[in-house]
N, C-alpha and C positions, 0 to 999 in steps of 0.2 A: 697423304703427305705429312699430316700433323704428327702422327706417331713416329715416322721416321725422323723428322726434324727433332723431336723430343729426345729421341735416344742419341742423336748425334750431339745434342746439346749436354746430355749427361756425360757423356765422353769428353767432351771439350771444355766445359766451364769448370772454373774453380770451385771449391765447396762453399756453402752458405757459412757465414760466420755471425749470425744474428743475436742468438740467445747466449746467456752466460755460459761459457765453458764449452760451446759447441765445436769450435775448430782448434783453438789454441789452448783455451783454458787458463787458469791461474792457480797459485798454491791454495790447498785446502784451506789455511788460515784466512784467506782473503775472502772466502764465502762463509766462514763460521759464524752463526748469528752472536750477537752481543747479549750478555745477560742483562736481566730486566729488573732493576729495582723500581720503587715508587709505588703508586696506587694498587691496592690490592685486587680491586676488579679489574682494572686495566692490565695488571700483571697476570690475572687469569685468562683475559684475552689473548695476551701476547703469547703465554704458554701453549694455549688451544692453537693458535696461529701457527707456531713453531712445529707442533706435532702435524699439523695438516700439510705445512710446507714440506717436512721430511717425507711424507707420504705423497708428495706432488698434487695435492689437492690445493691447487693454487688458488681458485675462486674462493674456497673456503678460508684460507689463510687470509687473503685480502680483506675479505668481509670482517673477519675477527680484528684485524689490524686497524681497520677504519673505526671499528667499535671502540677499540682503545683510545684512538686519537680523539673521539668524541668525549672522552672522559679527560684526557689530558694532551694538549696539543704538542707539548715539549718532551715527550718521551723519545729520547734519542735512537734507542734500540728499536723502537717500533718503526721509526722512519727508515732505518738501515734495511730491516727484514722487509718492509713493505717495498723499498726499491727493488730488493733482489726478487721478490715475488712478481712484481710488475714486470720486471725485465724477463724473466723465465716465461711469462704469460704473453710476451710480445709487445707490450704497453711502453715502448722505450721512452716517449716524451713524459709519462707520468712518473717512469722510474727516475728519469733525470731529476724531476722536481723533488722527488722524495731524498735523492742523495744530496742534492743542494741544500735542501732544508736540514738534512743531518749535518753537513759541513757548516751550516749557519749556527747550528746548535753547538758546535764544538767538537764533533767527532775527529778522531785522528784521520788525516788524510789517508793514510795507509789502508784503512778499512774499506775505502769506497772508490779509490781512484781507478783501479782496474774495472770494476762493473760500470762506474761512471762513463769511463772511456768507451765501453761497449755500447752503453745506452746512446751516447753521442754518435756513434759510428751507425748504429741502427736507424738513426734519423738522417743519415746523410751528412752529418756534421764532421766529416774527416778532417777539415782543415782545424777545427776547434780542438781535436785530440792532440794535433801537433802543435798548437799555439796557445792554447789556454794556460794562463799562470797557474791555475788550481790543479792541473795536471803536469806540473813541473816535476823533473826528477829530483832536483835538490831538496835534501831533507828526508828522502825516503830511504828505508833499509834497503840493502843490495837486492834481496829476493823480490820486493815490490818493484824496484826499479826494473829488473829483468823482465817481470811480468809486464810492466807497463810498457817498456821498449817492445815487447812483442805485439801489443796493441797498436803501438806508434808504426811499426812495420806494416801491418795490415792496413792501417789508414794511408800510409805513404803508397802502398801498392794499389789501393783503390783510386789514388789521384794519378796513377800512372807513372809514379817516380820509383822504379824498381832499384834504382841504384841506393836511394835513401833507405829503402826497405830493408835492402841486404846490409846496409851499414848499421841500421838499429838492430837487426838480428846478431850480427857480430858482437855488438856492445853488450847484448843481453846474454849471449854465450860466454863472453869474458867475465861478466859478473857472477854467473851461475851456470856452469857447464850442465846441460841437460838435455834431455830428449826433445823438450818442448820447442827450443829453439830450432832444432833440425825439422821438426814437423812443421813448424811456422815456415821454414825456407822452402819447403816442397811447394806449399800453396803459392808463395811468390814466384818461384821457378815455373810453376805450371802456367801461370797467367803470363809469363813471358815466353812460353812455348819452348823452354829450355828443358826438354825431357831428360837429357842424360844427366844434367846436374840435378834435376828433381829426383832422379832415381838414386843418385849417390846419396842426397841428403836424406831420403827415405830409408837406405841402408844404414846410414849412421845412427838415425833415430832408434832403428831397430836393435842395433848393436847395444846402444845404451840402455834401451827399456824393451826387451823382448816381448814382455806382458803387457805393453801399453797398446791399448786398442786403437787409439788415434794414430800410432805409428803404422800399425797393419792397413788402417783404413787409407792413409795417404800413399802407402805403397801400392795398394790396390788402384787408387786413382792414376798413379803414374802407368801401372800396366795397362790399364783401361785405355789410356790415350796412346800408348805404344801399339795397340791392337792385340795385345796378349789377353783375351778376355777370359780364357781358363784361368790364367795366374791370377787376374784381377779378382775373379769370382772366389779363388782359395783365399786371397788375402783378406776380403770383405767378410768371409765366413769367419776367419780367425779372429778379426776384430769383434765379431758379434759372440763368438765363443767366450772371449774375455770380458766383453761388456755387452749384453743383450740389449741394453737401452741406448746404444749408440745409433743415433738417428741418421747420421749421413752413411755409416756402411749400410745400413737397412734400405735406405733409398737407393744406394748404388746397387745393392744386391737384387732388389726389385727390378730395377732398369735391365740388368744383365739377364735375368731369368725371363723377362719379356722378350729380349732378343733370341734367347734359346727356345721360344715357343713354351716354356714351361709355366703355362698361365696358372695352374692350380697352385704350384709352389708360390708364384709371385703374390697370387691372391691370399695365402696364409700369411705371408711376410707383410702384406698391406694391412691386414686385419691388426697384427701387432703393432704396426707403425701408427695406426689410428688410435690404438689404446694407448700407446706411450706420448703421442702428441696430436690431440684430437684437431688441433687447429693448423696443422702442417700443411700449406697448401700444395706441396709437391704429393702429399698422399691423396689429395682430392684429385690432382691431375692424373696421377698413376691409376686411380679409381676409374677415371673417365676413359683412359686407355683400355682397361680390361674390359670395361663395359661395352666399348665400342666393339672390341673383338668378339665379344659375345652376342653382338647383334642387338644390343639393348640400347637403343639410341635415347630413349627419355632418361635412362640412368646416366648415360654419358653427359648428356645436356645438363642434368642436375648436378653432377660432380663438376663440370667446367664452371657452372654458375657459382658452385661453393668456393672455386679458386678465385674468380673475379670478386665474390663478396668478402673474402678475407684480405684481399690485396688493394682493391679500389679505394678503400677508406684510408689506405695508408698514404699521405702526401708523397708525391713522386720524388721530392728532395731526400725523403727517408731511404729510399731504395735505388737512388741513381747509381749508387756503386755496388749494386748486388745484382750481378748478371743473372743468376738463376731466377730471382724472382721478376726481373725484367722480363726474361724469356717465358716464364710460366704464364704470366698475365697477358704477354702479348699472344702466345700460343691460345691461351683459353678464350680470350675475346675473338681471336681469328677462328677458332672451332665453333664459336656461337654465332659466327657471321657478323660480328660487330667490328669490321675493318677498321673504322675512324678510331675506336678506342684502343684497338691493338697497336695503332701506328706509333703513339708517342713512347710506349714501352720499347717497342723494336727499333725505333729511332734512336733512343737512348743507349740501348744494348749495342747498336752498330757503331756508335760513336765511341762507346767503351771498348769494345772488342775488336773493331774492325771487321776483317773477313771472317764470318760466323754463320750459323745457321739463320740467323736474324737478316741476313742479306737476301736469302731466298724468299722468306716470308715478306719482307718489305717490297721485294720485287714483284711478288704475287699481287700485293696490295696495289701497286702502282699499275700493274697490268690491268686489274679490275676497274681502275679508275681511268683507263685510257692514256695514262702517262708512260708510254712505251719507252720513250727515251730515257727517262729516269731508271727505269727497271733494267734496261740493257747496261747502263753505266754501273749499276750495283753488281750485277751478275757477272759482268767483264772483270770486275775488281775482285770479286770473290774468286772467279776461277784462276786468276793470277796467282793467288795464295794457295788455292786448293785445285789444280788442274785436272785431278782425276775425279771430280764431284760429278757423277753422272747425272744426279738429279738437277744440279745447277745448269749444266748442259741442255737438259731437256727443258727447263724453265727459259734459258736463253733462246733456244730453238722457237719456243712458243712466241717468245718477244719478237723475235726476227720475222716470224710469220705474220704476227701483227702489223709490222711495218712492211710486209710485202718481199721480204728478202728470203724468198724461199729456197734458194740455192744454199746460202748460209746456213739455214735451217736444216736442210738435209744433211750438211757436212757435220752439224753439232749432233744430229740424231746418231748418225753413223759413228761418230766418236763416242758418244754415250753408249751405244751398244757394244762397241769395242772393248769399253771399260767393264761395262756391267750389263751383260745380256740377261737381264732377269725380267720377271713378270711385271714390275712396276715401270720399268723403262719402256717396255713394250706397250703397256697401257698408255704411258705418256706419249709415245710415237703415234699411237692410233688416235687419242684424242687431237694431237696437233693435226694429223692428216684430215681428221673430220672437220677441225676448224679452218682448214685451208681448202675445203671444198672437195676433197678426195675421199667419198665415202667407201669406195672399193678398197682402197689401201687401208682404210681405217678398220673395216671389218676384218680384213686379214690380220692386222697387228693385234686388233683386240681379241680375236679369236686364238692367236698364238699366246698372247699372254694369259688366257684363261686355261689353255692347255698346260702351260708351265705351273700356273697356280690357280686352282679352280676358286680360291677365295678372294681373287682380285675383284672387290666389289665395284669400284669405278669402272672397270673394264666391262663387267658383267651389265651393270646399269646401263651403260652407254651403248652398249650392243643391243640390248633390248629395244632402246630408243631408236637405234639404226634399223634394226629388223622392222620396226613398226613403220618407220618412215618409208622404207623400201617396200612395204606391204608384204613382207614375209611373216604374216600373223603367226602361222604355227610355229616358226622357230622362236618368235618373241615369246610366246606363251610357254613353250616348253623350257626355256631358259629362265623366265621369271618363276616358273614352278620350282625349278631346280634351287634358284636362289632362297625361296622362302622354305623349302625343306631344310636347306643348310642353316639358315637363320629365322625359325618361325616367329621369334619375337620382335622382329625388327619391323616396325610399322611402316617405314618408307618402302621396303620390299613388298610388302602386302598391298600398298597403294599401288605400286608399280604392276604388280600382278593383276590387281583389278582392272587396271587399265588395259593391259593385254587380252584379259578375258572380255572386256567390253568390244575391243576391236575383233575378236573372234566370235562375236554375237552372243556371248553368253552373259546376258545381262544381270540374271539372278545371281549367278556365281560371282560376278564383279561386284555386285551389291554385298554379297557376304565378305569378300576380301577387304572392301572399304571399310565395312563395319568392325571387322577384327581390327584393322588399323587403327580406327578411332578408339576402340576399347583399350588398345595399348597406349595411345598417345592422343588424347583428346584435343591436343593443340596443334596436331598435324593438318594444317589448312588444306593442302591439297586433297586429302581423304574426305574431309568435310564438305569441301566443294564439289568433289565428284559425286558425292551422295545427293548434293542438291541437284546437281545435273540429271541424275537418274530419276530423281523425284520428278522433275520437270519434263524428261522425256516420257515418263509413264502418265504424264497428264496430272500429277500431284502437285499442281502449281503452288497451292497455299502451303503444303509440307516444305517445299523447296524454299519458299519465301520466309518461312518460320525458321529454317536451319540458318540461313543466310543472315536474318535479323539477329539471331542469338550470337553468331559470329561477331557481328558488327557491335552488338551490345556489350561483349567482353572487350571488344578492341575496336574503339569507334573511328580509328584511322586506318582500318583494315582495308586497303586498296583492292586486294584481290577479291575479297567478299562484296565490295561495291560494284567492281566489274561483272561480277556474275549477277547481282541485282539487275544491272542494266540489260545482261543478256536475258534474264528471266522477263523483264518488261518488254523486251524485243519479241520475244516469244508470245507474250500476251498482246502484242500488237498495241502497245501504248507508247508511242514515240516520245510524248513528253516527259514520261517516267524515265526512259532510256537516257534522254538528255539530262535529266536531273540528277540521276546516279552517276553518269559519267562527269558531270561537272563537280560533283561532290568528291569522287575519287580523285579528280585532278587537283582539287583544292587541298586533298589530304596527302597527296603523293609527295615524297621527298624530292630533293634536287634532282637526283638522277634516275627518277622514274618517270617515263615519258609515255607509258603505254595508255593511261586514261586520256591524256591530251591528243594523242594520235588516234585513239578511238572515237573522240569527239570529231576530230577531222574526217574520218570515215563516215560518221553518222551523217554529218553535213554533206558529204559527197554522195552517199547513197541516196539522200533526199533531194538530190540535185540542187544543192545550195553551195556551191563552191565558194562564194562570196562570204557566206557564214563561217566557214572553215577558216578564214583569215585570222580571227580573233584568238581561237584556241593556238593556231600556229604562232601567233605573236608572242603569247605566253610561253609557248614551248622554246621559242627562239631566244627569249630572255633568259630563260634558266638553263638551257643546253644549247648553246649557240653552235657548238662544234658536234652536236649529235648527229650522226649520219642519217638515222631514221627520220629525225626532224627536217634535216635539209632535203632529203628525198621527197618526203611528203609536201614540204613547202613547194618543190619544183613541180610536182604533179598538180597541186592546186593552181599555180601560175599557168600551167599550160592549159587547164580547164578554162582559166579566165581569159585565155588567149593573150596573157601577158608574156610573151616569150622572151622579152628583154630580161625581165626579172627572173625568169626560170633559168635563163642562160647564166645570170649572175650567181644564182644560188648553186647551180651545178659546178660552176667554175670553183667555189668554195669546196663543194663536196669532193671535187676530184683531187684537190690539195689535201683534204683531211684524210681521205681513204688511202693516200699514199699509194703503195704497190699492192693493195689487197685487190686481187684479180676478180673475185666474184662481184665486190661492191662496184669496182671499176666498170665492170660489163654493164650493171644496172644502170650506172650513170651515163654510160655511152648510149644506152637505149633511149634513156630520157633526153639526151642531147639531140639524138636523131629526130625524136618528136618535136623538139625545139627548133628544127631547121637548122642544126648546127653541126653538120658532118665533120667540120674541122675539130670541133671540140670532141666530138665522138672519137675521131681517130686518135687524138692526144690520150684520151682516157684507155683507149684500147692498147696504145703503145705502153703506158704505165702497166696496165694488167699484165701484158706480156713480158715486160721488163722483170717483173717479180715473179712470174710463173710462166716461163715460155711455152710450156704444153698444155695451157689452159684451154680447155676445148671450147667452152662458152665464148671465151675471148676470141678466139681463132674463128669460130662460126660467125661472130657478129661482125668480124673483119671481113669475111666473105660476103655477108650481107650488105655491108656497106659498099663494097665494090658493085655488087649487083645493083643497088639504087642509084649508083653514079653511072650506070651503063656500061660498066667495065666488065663485060661479059667473060671475055677470055681470062681475065685476072681471077675473077670470082670462080670461074670453073678450075682454074689451077689450084685455088686455095681450097675448093671443096674436095678436089681429088687428094690433095695433101692431107686433109683431115681425115679422109677414109683410109689412107695408108697408115696414118697414125693409129687409128682407132677403128679397125675393120668391123669390130663386134658392137659398135655404137651407131645408132641410126643418123645421127646429124650429118655426117658426110653425105650419105645417099640423099637426104631430104634437101641439102644444098644444091646438089647437082639436079636434083628435080627442079627446084626453083629457078635453075639457069635454063634448063630445058624449056620451062614454061615461058620464060623471058624471051626464048627464041622461037616461041610459037611451035614448039615441038610436043604437042599433048601425049602422044603415045609413049615417046621416050620418058617423059616426066612421070607418067602413071606407072610405068614398070619400076622406076627408081623410088616412087612414093610406096609402091608394095613392097620392094625389097628393104626399105627403111623399117617398114611395120613389121616384117617378118623378122628382121635382125634383132630389133630391140622394141617390142610392143609397148606403146605408152600412150597417154591422152593425146600428146602432140601428133604423134605419128598416125593415130586413127583419125584424128580430125583433119589431118593434110590429106590422107587418103580419101575420106569421105568427100572433102572440098574437090579433089581433082576428079573423082568419079562423077560428082555432080555436074560438073562442066561438059560431061560427054552427053550425046544425044541419049535420050531415055535415062537421064542421070538419076532421077529419084530412085528408080527400080534398081539400079546399080549401087547406089551410094548408100541408101538408108540401112541395108543389111550389115554393112560394116560397123556402124554405130550401134545398130540393135544388139548385135553379137557382143560388142565391147561392153556394153552397159550391162548385158547380162552376167558377164564375168566379173565386172567391177562395178557392182550396184551402188558404190558409194562414190563414184567419180561424178561429180556435179557437172563439170565442164563439158565432158562428154554428154551427159544426159540433155543439158541445156542446147548443145549443138544439135542433138538428135531431135529435140522437140522443135527447135527452129526450123530445122530441115523438113520435118513432117508438115509443118504449117505452111511453109513455102510451096510443098507438094500438093497442098490441098487435102492432106490427110488428117483433117481435123480431129476425127476420133482418137486416132493414135497420138497425135499432138497433145490432146486434152489428158490422155492418160499420162503421157511423159511429163507434162508440166505439173499435174497433180502430184507425181512422184518427186519431182524437184522441189515443190512446195512443202511436201511432207517433210522433206530432209532438211530444207532450209526455210522455215516459215516466215522469217524476216526478209527474204529476198523479194523486195519490190519489184523489181524488173520481171521476174519469172511470174508473180501475181498479175502484173500488167498483161504479159503475153497471154496468159491463161484466160484472163477476161476477155481478150481480143478473139481467142479461139472460141469461147462459149458465145460470143456475138455472132461468129460465123455460123455456129450450130443452133442459133435461135435459142440459147438456153436461158431462162429468165434468172438463173444464178450470176450472170455475167455481172450485173451491177454490185451484188453483195462483195464479189471477188475485187472488182475495180476499186470499191471504196476501200478495201483493205490495202490494196497497193497504194491508193492515194494517202492513207493515214502514214505510211512508211516513206512516201516520196512526195511530199505535199507542194514540192516546187519544181518537180519535173514536169515540163511541158506535155510530153509524151503521154505520161500517166494521167495528167489532169485531163487530156484529150480524150483517153479511153474512158474515164469516168464520165465525162460529159456525154460521150456518145451512147454510153450504156445508160445513163439517166434518160436521154432522148428516146432510146428503144424502149425503155420501161414506161414511157409516158410522163416523165417528170420533166416537162419542157422548160420550166422556169429554173430548175436546178442545172439542167443541161446548159442553158444559155449563159447562166453565171460561170459555170466552169470553163466553157469554150471560149468566153470572152478572155478569161484569164489565160487560157493557153496560147490564144492568138497573140496576146500582148507580149508572152514570154518567148514565142517562136513564131514571128510573123512570116517567115520563109519557108514554113512547113505547109505544103499544099494540102496535105489530107486534113490538118487542123481547120484551114480556111474552108475547105469544102464541107467538114461538118457543121461548122459555124453557119456557112451560108444555107445549108438545109434547114437548120433550126430556125434561122431568121426568115427564111421562105415561108416555113410553115405557120409561123407568127404573123404572116402578112407583111413582113418588112422586106418588101421584093427588092427596092432599090439597094438597100444595104446588102442584101443577100446576092444581087448581081455583082455588086463592087467584089465582094469576097470571093466568089467563084471565079469571076474574070481574073482577079490576082492570082489565083491558084493556077489556072491554065496558062496564063502569060508567062508565069515564071518557070513552070516546069511542063515540059511536053508530056512526060510520062511519069505516073505515081499510081500507088496502089488503087485510088478511086477515080482515075482519070475518065473512065467510061461514064460513071454515075455524074462526074462533075459536068461533062460536056451535055448529058441529058438534062442536068438541072438548068444550065445556061439556056438550053433550048426553050425549057419550059418558062424562063423568067423573061424572055424577049417580048 
C-alpha cells in the first residue's frame, strides 16, 4: 500500500519549494555574494567559504564563515553568505537569523528580501511573508519586486488563497515579463487542480524560455497529473538535460521509473540525487521503496528511519504548508509501524489538501485504532472526489466489514474490481474475505492475485498463513519456499519459511531458516523468538532463556520476549515464574496491547482461580474498556464465578461493541446461552445474520438455540436449510443428527454423524461420531477406533487426543489411556488437566509414579479441587498420610459437594483412627449422590465404620 500511495502522492502534490531557487528561483544578482573588506584573516576565511559554497560544500562554507565571525561579528558579507549557505542546507531558522543580522548591520534590503522570504516560508511563516514590513515592496527595484511577488504568491497559495496568489503573479509579470512568473503560476494552478490552466501556463513558460529546466519540469508535472506518463517522463528528462542538478525533475523521474518497473534506472537516478542532495528526505524514501522491492527489509527500514530523522526535528509549523514533506513523514512513520507519529502529519495534509492519498492512510490508522466510523467518513469523502479510486473502495469495504455491513462491502469490492481488476485489488478482496470469516473465498482470491502477479507479497504471505491454518502444510511449505527463492534476502520471508518447515516436521531445516533470518536482521523479533522456542522444544531450556534474556536486555519493555519467558517457565513447571513474567509483560504493555493481561487471566483460570482473574481483568477494563477480547474474557470469568448477572451485563456491552461482526456475535451468543440468557443469544444472532445473512456458524447456533428450546421441528428445518446452503459442509448434517438424538432416534443420528464426518472430516465431527458410537451397546469397541484413526492422521490434534484418552480411561483401557495422556502431556507439558488425568490412570495401574505426576499437576493448578484431590489420594496411596490429609481437607473445603473427594478424605481419616469424622464424610458422600466413581468402595467403608 505504501508504495502505491507514494506514487499517487508524487503525481498529485505540487513540488517542494523549500531551499533557495528550488521551485521559483530569483534573479542571479539576488544570490551573488557580496565582496568582503575588513580583517585579513577573516577575509581569508570568507574567501575560502565562498569557494566552498560555489562547490556546494555547504558544511565547509558554514564552518569557515563562523570562523570569520569569531574574529569580527560585524562582517556584513559574512552574514549574508552564511544565511544563503544555511538556507541551502535546510536550516531556515538559522538562515533567518543571519539575514536579520545583515539587515541590522545595514545591508540593502534588495540583497536579502527574497532568500529571507524563503527562509520564513520554510519555517511555516507564510503570513509573515505577506505582512512583515521588512518585506514590503516599496523602495525595491522592479526586478526585486517581481521576484518577491512570486514568493508572496507561493505564500498565499500555501495559505489556501489562490486568488491572491494569482494576483501577485500578475503583478510580477507586469513588472518583469519572464518565464519565472508562468512557472510560478503552474504550481498555483496545480494546487487548485486546474490542470488545463496549468498546462497553458507551462506552455507559455516554455515559449518564453525553451531552455529553462524549471519550465520543462513544470510541464512534466502537469502531464503527470493528466495521466500522460510518457510525456511527463520526456519533459523531466529534458529538464535534466538542461540542468542535471534539478532536484525536482530527478525526483519525478525516479517516481516514473518506479512506476515503469525500471528499478535499475531508478536506482542510478537515486545515486545521483543523493550525491546532489544527501539530506533530501524524498531520496531516502525512494531508497526505501527500492529496497522494499528488492526484498531487503532491513535496508528499507533504515531508509525510512532516515526520512523521519530528517523531518521529525523540524517543527511542525515549519512544514505545515509543505504537502510532500507532510506526506513523506506520514508515510515513513506509517511504514515503520509508528501510527501515532504518522497521524499528525497526515491530518495536517488532509486539512491542507482535502481528498488526497492521506485520506486513505488516515483511514487505515483509524481502522487499526478501532475508530471505524471516522475511517468511513474519510473514505466516503475521498471517493466523492476520486470515485474511481479502487484502493479507497477496498479500504472502505474493509471498514464496512468491520461494522458488519458485509453486503455494502461486497458491493464496494465488486466496484473496485470493475475499475481495476488487478492483483492488488484481488489481494485486498482476499484479505477482506479472510477478515470476515470466509477462508475459502479468501484462498480463491489470494490465489487469483498471485496468478496475476507472483510478486504480490501480502497475498503470498497471507496465503501461507491460511494454508497453515487449514493444515495444508505441503502447500504452505511450497509457497514459502517459492517466496524465499524470489527474495532470498528478506528476513521476514525466511522466518515464514521456518514456520512452514516446522509445521511440516522439519525442525532442523526450520532452525536454519530462522538463523538466516536473524543474520539478515538481528532485530527481527519473530525469528529470535522462534529460535528460542526451538531451543526449548529440544530441551535446551538454558539456551532459550539466554536468547530471550538478551532480547529483553536490548529492549527492556519487549512484551513478546516476556511472554515467551512466561511460556518457558510454564514448560519448566514454574507457575510462580510464569505469573511473574506475565505481570511484567502486562506492566510494560502499551495501552492497546492486551495479550499479557489476557494471558494472566488464562493462567488463573487454568489454575482454577477464577476469583484471582478479576484483578488483571479490572486493569484491562480500565485501559481497554471497549476491547472485545477483554469483554469476552470478563464474561467467561463471571460465568465461572456463577455471577450470571454480571456476565449478562458484560455480554450486552460486547454485543453493542461488536456491531454486526458475525463471527464475534456468534461467540457472544454462545456465552449468553451459557449465562442462561437465550433472548440475548437470539438478539446477537440476529445482528450477526443482519450483517452476514449466510454466516453458517450463526445459522448453526440459531438451530442449536431452537433445539435447546425444544422446538425440534424448527431446529430440523433450520438444519436442513443449512445443508442445502452448504452441502459440502458438515455442520448441517451434525445438526440434523442432534435433532435425531433429541427425538431418541440413535440409529438415524449415528448415520447423520457418519455422513458429517465423511463430508468434512474435522476434530468436531470425529468427536461427535465418537460420542454417538459410545452411546451404543458395546460402545467402546465401536467408538475408540474412530479417534484412534483420527489421531494417527492428525497427531497434533490435542482436543481429539484428549477425548481419546478420556474415552480409553472410561472404558477401563488404562494402559492405552496412559499412552494417550503421556503423548498429550508431551505436546502440552503445561496442561494441568491432562497431568491430573494421567495421574489418575497411573493410580488405576498402581504405578508408583502417580504421585510425581499429580504433584506436577498441582503445581500448575494449585487451587483446583479435583487436582488437589488427586494429589492427596496419590500421596495416601504412596504412604504419605499426613500430606494426603492436608491436601484432601483443602479439596473438601473447596468442593464440599464432590462425593469422591469426601470418600477419599473419609478413607484417610479412617486409617488415622478418626472414625467418627470419617463416618460423617462417607455418609455425606453417599447421601448426596446415589452414584459416583467410588460408590461401591464408599459403601464398603461405611459398613466398616458402623
